[in-house]
C-alpha positions, 0 to 999 in steps of 0.5 A: 201372508197376513191373516187377521186375528182377534186375541181374547186371551192374555197370551201372546199371539201364536209364533214360530219358534224357529225360522223353519218352524211349520207350526205355531204353538196354541195356548190354553185360554182357561179361567181354571185348570182342567183335569183330563183323565185317562181316555177322556176328551175335552175341547180347550178354547184358545181365545183366538178368532181368525180370518183366513183368506179363502184357499187356505185352512188352519190346521190344529196339530198335536205337539209332539212333546206333549204326545210323546211325554204325556200321552196328550194329543188332538183327537181329530188331528189335523183339525181344520179351521175353515176360511169362513169360520169366525168362531173361537179356535178350540182344540179337541185334546184326548188323554191316551196315557194312563194317568190323569193330566192337568191343563193349566192356562197358557199351557202349549197345547197344540200347534197351528199350521196355515195351509193352502188347499185346492177345491176339487171338481168331480168328473165322473167316468166309468174307468180309472187308469191302471197302476202297478198298485191297483186296488191294493189298499192298507199296508199293500206297499209295505215290507212283504 
């Protein structure tokens, strides 16, 4: 699949690190470092603008190493970039650690996954089919 992209940053285009990688790293496009205090959130721009085909979305997800080592994650994970959005891709980061974290220009801050999706059509009914789970909700299928 080919996706149109404009790169207004000085950084290379996102790319897959390995043949089996699902995501591509997104880099911060900053004119100055950003200090993110504990429990603080901010939007970090990437300098990237996409034109996705209809039926696809770009999912902005946390980088596992950044989350595990520094407590920095994507707040609305996964964030969705819709096919009709033409603005700059931004990443909503939050610092869940107890220490301040400095985001530098070019730092890998999130990953981008391109995903196909379906559009649903609702069909109103009076009853739903029965299942063994039924209306069991949160944690209902876990260890007893």
